N, CA, C and O atoms as a printed pandas DataFrame, in Angstrom:
     atom_number atom_name residue_name chain_id  residue_number  x_coord  y_coord  z_coord
0              1         N          UNK        A               1  115.785   91.250  104.057
1              2        CA          UNK        A               1  114.838   92.314  103.774
2              3         C          UNK        A               1  115.470   93.653  104.142
3              4         O          UNK        A               1  115.902   93.834  105.280
4              5         N          UNK        A               2  115.532   94.587  103.208
5              6        CA          UNK        A               2  116.198   95.865  103.477
6              7         C          UNK        A               2  115.364   96.764  104.387
7              8         O          UNK        A               2  114.140   96.653  104.456
8              9         N          UNK        A               3  116.064   97.650  105.078
9             10        CA          UNK        A               3  115.381   98.672  105.872
10            11         C          UNK        A               3  114.978   99.812  104.948
11            12         O          UNK        A               3  115.764  100.237  104.100
12            13         N          UNK        A               4  113.771  100.302  105.108
13            14        CA          UNK        A               4  113.285  101.432  104.319
14            15         C          UNK        A               4  113.224  102.667  105.202
15            16         O          UNK        A               4  112.939  102.582  106.396
16            17         N          UNK        A               5  113.495  103.808  104.598
17            18        CA          UNK        A               5  113.509  105.078  105.315
18            19         C          UNK        A               5  112.715  106.116  104.538
19            20         O          UNK        A               5  112.699  106.117  103.308
20            21         N          UNK        A               6  112.062  106.992  105.275
21            22        CA          UNK        A               6  111.495  108.216  104.728
22            23         C          UNK        A               6  112.491  109.302  105.105
23            24         O          UNK        A               6  112.986  109.333  106.232
24            25         N          UNK        A               7  112.786  110.194  104.161
25            26        CA          UNK        A               7  113.750  111.251  104.467
26            27         C          UNK        A               7  113.251  112.583  103.937
27            28         O          UNK        A               7  112.443  112.646  103.010
28            29         N          UNK        A               8  113.751  113.638  104.547
29            30        CA          UNK        A               8  113.498  114.991  104.081
30            31         C          UNK        A               8  114.845  115.655  103.892
31            32         O          UNK        A               8  115.699  115.608  104.777
32            33         N          UNK        A               9  115.034  116.277  102.729
33            34        CA          UNK        A               9  116.238  117.066  102.485
34            35         C          UNK        A               9  115.837  118.514  102.316
35            36         O          UNK        A               9  114.734  118.835  101.875
36            37         N          UNK        A              10  116.772  119.378  102.683
37            38        CA          UNK        A              10  116.582  120.800  102.424
38            39         C          UNK        A              10  117.434  121.160  101.216
39            40         O          UNK        A              10  118.621  120.837  101.162
40            41         N          UNK        A              11  116.832  121.815  100.270
41            42        CA          UNK        A              11  117.512  122.201   99.037
42            43         C          UNK        A              11  118.206  123.556   99.207
43            44         O          UNK        A              11  118.012  124.256  100.201
44            45         N          UNK        A              12  119.008  123.895   98.220
45            46        CA          UNK        A              12  119.754  125.159   98.238
46            47         C          UNK        A              12  118.823  126.352   98.433
47            48         O          UNK        A              12  119.183  127.315   99.109
48            49         N          UNK        A              13  117.631  126.293   97.848
49            50        CA          UNK        A              13  116.683  127.405   97.956
50            51         C          UNK        A              13  115.827  127.336   99.226
51            52         O          UNK        A              13  114.845  128.066   99.360
52            53         N          UNK        A              14  116.206  126.458  100.148
53            54        CA          UNK        A              14  115.529  126.263  101.444
54            55         C          UNK        A              14  114.209  125.514  101.332
55            56         O          UNK        A              14  113.509  125.361  102.333
56            57         N          UNK        A              15  113.851  125.045  100.142
57            58        CA          UNK        A              15  112.655  124.225  100.011
58            59         C          UNK        A              15  112.956  122.832  100.549
59            60         O          UNK        A              15  114.115  122.451  100.713
60            61         N          UNK        A              16  111.894  122.079  100.820
61            62        CA          UNK        A              16  112.032  120.737  101.380
62            63         C          UNK        A              16  111.554  119.710  100.358
63            64         O          UNK        A              16  110.566  119.925   99.656
64            65         N          UNK        A              17  112.274  118.589  100.288
65            66        CA          UNK        A              17  111.892  117.487   99.419
66            67         C          UNK        A              17  111.808  116.232  100.269
67            68         O          UNK        A              17  112.704  115.963  101.070
68            69         N          UNK        A              18  110.745  115.463  100.105
69            70        CA          UNK        A              18  110.532  114.228  100.857
70            71         C          UNK        A              18  110.619  113.041   99.906
71            72         O          UNK        A              18  110.069  113.074   98.806
72            73         N          UNK        A              19  111.319  111.986  100.344
73            74        CA          UNK        A              19  111.438  110.783   99.533
74            75         C          UNK        A              19  111.624  109.556  100.404
75            76         O          UNK        A              19  111.618  109.643  101.632
76            77         N          UNK        A              20  111.792  108.396   99.747
77            78        CA          UNK        A              20  112.062  107.148  100.459
78            79         C          UNK        A              20  113.253  106.461   99.816
79            80         O          UNK        A              20  113.553  106.673   98.641
80            81         N          UNK        A              21  113.930  105.632  100.607
81            82        CA          UNK        A              21  115.091  104.907  100.098
82            83         C          UNK        A              21  115.499  103.824  101.093
83            84         O          UNK        A              21  115.146  103.879  102.271
84            85         N          UNK        A              22  116.242  102.848  100.603
85            86        CA          UNK        A              22  116.852  101.859  101.487
86            87         C          UNK        A              22  118.262  102.286  101.869
87            88         O          UNK        A              22  118.837  101.747  102.814
88            89         N          UNK        A              23  118.826  103.246  101.146
89            90        CA          UNK        A              23  120.173  103.763  101.409
90            91         C          UNK        A              23  120.126  105.277  101.251
91            92         O          UNK        A              23  120.382  105.808  100.170
92            93         N          UNK        A              24  119.800  105.959  102.329
93            94        CA          UNK        A              24  119.572  107.401  102.285
94            95         C          UNK        A              24  120.826  108.158  101.862
95            96         O          UNK        A              24  120.739  109.097  101.071
96            97         N          UNK        A              25  121.983  107.766  102.372
97            98        CA          UNK        A              25  123.216  108.470  102.030
98            99         C          UNK        A              25  123.501  108.391  100.526
99           100         O          UNK        A              25  123.880  109.387   99.910
100          101         N          UNK        A              26  123.318  107.210   99.943
101          102        CA          UNK        A              26  123.519  107.054   98.502
102          103         C          UNK        A              26  122.487  107.872   97.728
103          104         O          UNK        A              26  122.797  108.441   96.681
104          105         N          UNK        A              27  121.279  107.928   98.240
105          106        CA          UNK        A              27  120.230  108.701   97.575
106          107         C          UNK        A              27  120.547  110.191   97.605
107          108         O          UNK        A              27  120.324  110.889   96.616
108          109         N          UNK        A              28  121.058  110.680   98.715
109          110        CA          UNK        A              28  121.456  112.092   98.821
110          111         C          UNK        A              28  122.558  112.378   97.797
111          112         O          UNK        A              28  122.541  113.407   97.123
112          113         N          UNK        A              29  123.504  111.461   97.695
113          114        CA          UNK        A              29  124.577  111.629   96.709
114          115         C          UNK        A              29  124.012  111.696   95.293
115          116         O          UNK        A              29  124.488  112.486   94.478
116          117         N          UNK        A              30  123.004  110.881   94.991
117          118        CA          UNK        A              30  122.368  110.924   93.670
118          119         C          UNK        A              30  121.692  112.273   93.437
119          120         O          UNK        A              30  121.812  112.863   92.364
120          121         N          UNK        A              31  120.982  112.749   94.455
121          122        CA          UNK        A              31  120.344  114.066   94.328
122          123         C          UNK        A              31  121.404  115.128   94.009
123          124         O          UNK        A              31  121.215  115.952   93.115
124          125         N          UNK        A              32  122.500  115.100   94.736
125          126        CA          UNK        A              32  123.538  116.114   94.560
126          127         C          UNK        A              32  124.318  115.952   93.263
127          128         O          UNK        A              32  124.949  116.902   92.799
128          129         N          UNK        A              33  124.282  114.771   92.678
129          130        CA          UNK        A              33  124.930  114.540   91.384
130          131         C          UNK        A              33  123.994  114.886   90.222
131          132         O          UNK        A              33  124.379  114.781   89.057
132          133         N          UNK        A              34  122.769  115.298   90.544
133          134        CA          UNK        A              34  121.810  115.646   89.503
134          135         C          UNK        A              34  121.107  114.446   88.911
135          136         O          UNK        A              34  120.473  114.553   87.861
136          137         N          UNK        A              35  121.211  113.302   89.571
137          138        CA          UNK        A              35  120.602  112.071   89.062
138          139         C          UNK        A              35  119.441  111.598   89.931
139          140         O          UNK        A              35  118.944  110.485   89.759
140          141         N          UNK        A              36  119.011  112.447   90.865
141          142        CA          UNK        A              36  117.896  112.098   91.730
142          143         C          UNK        A              36  116.592  112.599   91.137
143          144         O          UNK        A              36  116.409  112.591   89.920
144          145         N          UNK        A              37  115.712  113.023   91.979
145          146        CA          UNK        A              37  114.406  113.513   91.547
146          147         C          UNK        A              37  114.532  114.786   90.705
147          148         O          UNK        A              37  115.435  115.595   90.915
148          149         N          UNK        A              38  113.638  114.945   89.779
149          150        CA          UNK        A              38  113.637  116.138   88.917
150          151         C          UNK        A              38  113.581  117.412   89.771
151          152         O          UNK        A              38  114.231  118.407   89.452
152          153         N          UNK        A              39  112.806  117.371   90.848
153          154        CA          UNK        A              39  112.654  118.552   91.706
154          155         C          UNK        A              39  113.996  119.037   92.246
155          156         O          UNK        A              39  114.253  120.240   92.294
156          157         N          UNK        A              40  114.846  118.104   92.649
157          158        CA          UNK        A              40  116.104  118.508   93.286
158          159         C          UNK        A              40  117.213  118.844   92.295
159          160         O          UNK        A              40  118.220  119.432   92.688
160          161         N          UNK        A              41  117.060  118.492   91.041
161          162        CA          UNK        A              41  118.135  118.708   90.059
162          163         C          UNK        A              41  118.558  120.157   89.945
163          164         O          UNK        A              41  119.750  120.443   89.827
164          165         N          UNK        A              42  117.616  121.069   89.977
165          166        CA          UNK        A              42  117.949  122.485   89.854
166          167         C          UNK        A              42  118.077  123.169   91.211
167          168         O          UNK        A              42  118.254  124.385   91.283
168          169         N          UNK        A              43  117.989  122.391   92.281
169          170        CA          UNK        A              43  118.027  122.964   93.623
170          171         C          UNK        A              43  119.156  122.392   94.473
171          172         O          UNK        A              43  119.136  122.509   95.698
172          173         N          UNK        A              44  120.128  121.781   93.830
173          174        CA          UNK        A              44  121.229  121.186   94.572
174          175         C          UNK        A              44  122.247  122.250   94.960
175          176         O          UNK        A              44  122.324  123.274   94.282
176          177         N          UNK        A              45  123.010  122.066   95.985
177          178        CA          UNK        A              45  123.073  120.834   96.777
178          179         C          UNK        A              45  121.913  120.725   97.768
179          180         O          UNK        A              45  121.294  121.715   98.159
180          181         N          UNK        A              46  121.653  119.498   98.145
181          182        CA          UNK        A              46  120.650  119.219   99.169
182          183         C          UNK        A              46  121.367  118.626  100.373
183          184         O          UNK        A              46  122.439  118.036  100.244
184          185         N          UNK        A              47  120.762  118.790  101.542
185          186        CA          UNK        A              47  121.324  118.118  102.712
186          187         C          UNK        A              47  120.196  117.534  103.558
187          188         O          UNK        A              47  119.096  118.079  103.645
188          189         N          UNK        A              48  120.514  116.421  104.166
189          190        CA          UNK        A              48  119.544  115.659  104.951
190          191         C          UNK        A              48  119.181  116.414  106.221
191          192         O          UNK        A              48  120.060  116.861  106.958
192          193         N          UNK        A              49  117.881  116.555  106.476
193          194        CA          UNK        A              49  117.435  117.199  107.706
194          195         C          UNK        A              49  116.555  116.272  108.557
195          196         O          UNK        A              49  116.301  116.560  109.726
196          197         N          UNK        A              50  116.088  115.155  107.968
197          198        CA          UNK        A              50  115.223  114.240  108.716
198          199         C          UNK        A              50  115.265  112.864  108.072
199          200         O          UNK        A              50  115.280  112.732  106.848
200          201         N          UNK        A              51  115.284  111.839  108.923
201          202        CA          UNK        A              51  115.257  110.447  108.445
202          203         C          UNK        A              51  114.471  109.628  109.452
203          204         O          UNK        A              51  114.671  109.761  110.660
204          205         N          UNK        A              52  113.572  108.777  108.956
205          206        CA          UNK        A              52  112.756  107.923  109.815
206          207         C          UNK        A              52  112.762  106.506  109.264
207          208         O          UNK        A              52  112.416  106.285  108.103
208          209         N          UNK        A              53  113.150  105.555  110.086
209          210        CA          UNK        A              53  113.160  104.152  109.682
210          211         C          UNK        A              53  111.725  103.623  109.690
211          212         O          UNK        A              53  110.951  103.889  110.610
212          213         N          UNK        A              54  111.393  102.867  108.640
213          214        CA          UNK        A              54  110.054  102.301  108.512
214          215         C          UNK        A              54  110.154  100.777  108.469
215          216         O          UNK        A              54  111.230  100.227  108.234
216          217         N          UNK        A              55  109.034  100.099  108.696
217          218        CA          UNK        A              55  109.036   98.641  108.770
218          219         C          UNK        A              55  109.015   97.964  107.409
219          220         O          UNK        A              55  109.406   96.802  107.294
220          221         N          UNK        A              56  108.563   98.671  106.374
221          222        CA          UNK        A              56  108.448   98.070  105.053
222          223         C          UNK        A              56  108.418   99.173  103.989
223          224         O          UNK        A              56  108.271  100.354  104.302
224          225         N          UNK        A              57  108.560   98.763  102.742
225          226        CA          UNK        A              57  108.452   99.720  101.648
226          227         C          UNK        A              57  107.055  100.336  101.626
227          228         O          UNK        A              57  106.903  101.538  101.410
228          229         N          UNK        A              58  106.054   99.521  101.846
229          230        CA          UNK        A              58  104.677  100.010  101.852
230          231         C          UNK        A              58  104.472  101.076  102.927
231          232         O          UNK        A              58  103.867  102.116  102.669
232          233         N          UNK        A              59  104.972  100.817  104.118
233          234        CA          UNK        A              59  104.853  101.792  105.209
234          235         C          UNK        A              59  105.611  103.073  104.875
235          236         O          UNK        A              59  105.144  104.169  105.187
236          237         N          UNK        A              60  106.766  102.943  104.250
237          238        CA          UNK        A              60  107.560  104.112  103.866
238          239         C          UNK        A              60  106.812  104.946  102.827
239          240         O          UNK        A              60  106.785  106.174  102.918
240          241         N          UNK        A              61  106.208  104.288  101.846
241          242        CA          UNK        A              61  105.458  105.013  100.813
242          243         C          UNK        A              61  104.242  105.738  101.403
243          244         O          UNK        A              61  103.941  106.871  101.027
244          245         N          UNK        A              62  103.561  105.081  102.315
245          246        CA          UNK        A              62  102.407  105.714  102.955
246          247         C          UNK        A              62  102.828  106.932  103.760
247          248         O          UNK        A              62  102.166  107.970  103.721
248          249         N          UNK        A              63  103.924  106.806  104.485
249          250        CA          UNK        A              63  104.425  107.936  105.285
250          251         C          UNK        A              63  104.903  109.069  104.377
251          252         O          UNK        A              63  104.684  110.242  104.680
252          253         N          UNK        A              64  105.553  108.723  103.270
253          254        CA          UNK        A              64  106.005  109.734  102.316
254          255         C          UNK        A              64  104.813  110.541  101.795
255          256         O          UNK        A              64  104.864  111.770  101.751
256          257         N          UNK        A              65  103.764  109.862  101.410
257          258        CA          UNK        A              65  102.568  110.539  100.908
258          259         C          UNK        A              65  101.979  111.439  101.986
259          260         O          UNK        A              65  101.578  112.571  101.716
260          261         N          UNK        A              66  101.933  110.921  103.214
261          262        CA          UNK        A              66  101.416  111.721  104.330
262          263         C          UNK        A              66  102.227  113.007  104.494
263          264         O          UNK        A              66  101.663  114.098  104.575
264          265         N          UNK        A              67  103.556  112.870  104.540
265          266        CA          UNK        A              67  104.416  114.037  104.754
266          267         C          UNK        A              67  104.335  115.025  103.599
267          268         O          UNK        A              67  104.383  116.235  103.817
268          269         N          UNK        A              68  104.214  114.526  102.380
269          270        CA          UNK        A              68  104.136  115.416  101.224
270          271         C          UNK        A              68  102.865  116.259  101.247
271          272         O          UNK        A              68  102.817  117.319  100.623
272          273         N          UNK        A              69  101.843  115.806  101.954
273          274        CA          UNK        A              69  100.599  116.567  102.062
274          275         C          UNK        A              69  100.650  117.617  103.169
275          276         O          UNK        A              69   99.796  118.501  103.226
276          277         N          UNK        A              70  101.630  117.524  104.031
277          278        CA          UNK        A              70  101.748  118.467  105.142
278          279         C          UNK        A              70  102.207  119.835  104.652
279          280         O          UNK        A              70  102.942  119.926  103.669
280          281         N          UNK        A              71  101.779  120.901  105.331
281          282        CA          UNK        A              71  102.322  122.223  105.011
282          283         C          UNK        A              71  103.781  122.313  105.476
283          284         O          UNK        A              71  104.216  121.562  106.349
284          285         N          UNK        A              72  104.509  123.229  104.885
285          286        CA          UNK        A              72  105.922  123.417  105.211
286          287         C          UNK        A              72  106.140  123.591  106.719
287          288         O          UNK        A              72  107.080  123.026  107.278
288          289         N          UNK        A              73  105.281  124.365  107.373
289          290        CA          UNK        A              73  105.458  124.627  108.806
290          291         C          UNK        A              73  105.414  123.343  109.630
291          292         O          UNK        A              73  106.165  123.194  110.595
292          293         N          UNK        A              74  104.549  122.431  109.255
293          294        CA          UNK        A              74  104.433  121.163  109.989
294          295         C          UNK        A              74  105.662  120.286  109.747
295          296         O          UNK        A              74  106.134  119.611  110.662
296          297         N          UNK        A              75  106.185  120.294  108.503
297          298        CA          UNK        A              75  107.413  119.542  108.211
298          299         C          UNK        A              75  108.591  120.101  108.995
299          300         O          UNK        A              75  109.404  119.344  109.525
300          301         N          UNK        A              76  108.686  121.426  109.069
301          302        CA          UNK        A              76  109.780  122.044  109.821
302          303         C          UNK        A              76  109.699  121.692  111.298
303          304         O          UNK        A              76  110.728  121.495  111.945
304          305         N          UNK        A              77  108.486  121.610  111.839
305          306        CA          UNK        A              77  108.321  121.204  113.241
306          307         C          UNK        A              77  108.773  119.756  113.427
307          308         O          UNK        A              77  109.410  119.440  114.432
308          309         N          UNK        A              78  108.458  118.880  112.489
309          310        CA          UNK        A              78  108.900  117.489  112.550
310          311         C          UNK        A              78  110.426  117.412  112.536
311          312         O          UNK        A              78  111.024  116.657  113.303
312          313         N          UNK        A              79  111.046  118.195  111.664
313          314        CA          UNK        A              79  112.512  118.236  111.579
314          315         C          UNK        A              79  113.092  118.694  112.908
315          316         O          UNK        A              79  114.044  118.105  113.418
316          317         N          UNK        A              80  112.513  119.746  113.460
317          318        CA          UNK        A              80  112.988  120.287  114.741
318          319         C          UNK        A              80  112.848  119.253  115.862
319          320         O          UNK        A              80  113.775  119.065  116.650
320          321         N          UNK        A              81  111.715  118.595  115.933
321          322        CA          UNK        A              81  111.489  117.581  116.969
322          323         C          UNK        A              81  112.415  116.389  116.778
323          324         O          UNK        A              81  112.910  115.825  117.754
324          325         N          UNK        A              82  112.650  116.004  115.541
325          326        CA          UNK        A              82  113.561  114.896  115.252
326          327         C          UNK        A              82  114.968  115.181  115.723
327          328         O          UNK        A              82  115.640  114.295  116.250
328          329         N          UNK        A              83  115.422  116.411  115.539
329          330        CA          UNK        A              83  116.748  116.798  115.996
330          331         C          UNK        A              83  116.825  116.805  117.506
331          332         O          UNK        A              83  117.841  116.407  118.077
332          333         N          UNK        A              84  115.764  117.252  118.163
333          334        CA          UNK        A              84  115.765  117.300  119.615
334          335         C          UNK        A              84  115.825  115.898  120.214
335          336         O          UNK        A              84  116.487  115.698  121.233
336          337         N          UNK        A              85  115.152  114.928  119.608
337          338        CA          UNK        A              85  115.138  113.582  120.164
338          339         C          UNK        A              85  116.469  112.868  119.964
339          340         O          UNK        A              85  116.741  111.889  120.659
340          341         N          UNK        A              86  117.306  113.326  119.035
341          342        CA          UNK        A              86  118.588  112.678  118.786
342          343         C          UNK        A              86  119.702  113.185  119.699
343          344         O          UNK        A              86  120.772  112.581  119.776
344          345         N          UNK        A              87  119.446  114.301  120.392
345          346        CA          UNK        A              87  120.465  114.835  121.293
346          347         C          UNK        A              87  120.544  113.965  122.544
347          348         O          UNK        A              87  119.525  113.452  123.004
348          349         N          UNK        A              88  121.752  113.794  123.103
349          350        CA          UNK        A              88  121.886  112.983  124.323
350          351         C          UNK        A              88  121.267  113.639  125.536
351          352         O          UNK        A              88  121.304  113.075  126.629
């Protein structure tokens, strides 16, 4: 059973895009090759700013929907907190 992740990328125009994948790095490469989501095609390059491991595809989809409903300020706070927790 593959691991599912929710991720947030920051686009060239500083906008944020949220998605899910079992291979986030490959998905980022697809976004940057213009073969990812329509939203990111005209906003590449994108870079990963947040990744969260989920227990299942269903859980990842639910979290993605939740995050997509959040205002930008709340997503930026999540990104900031995620970076702080990864520091030693």
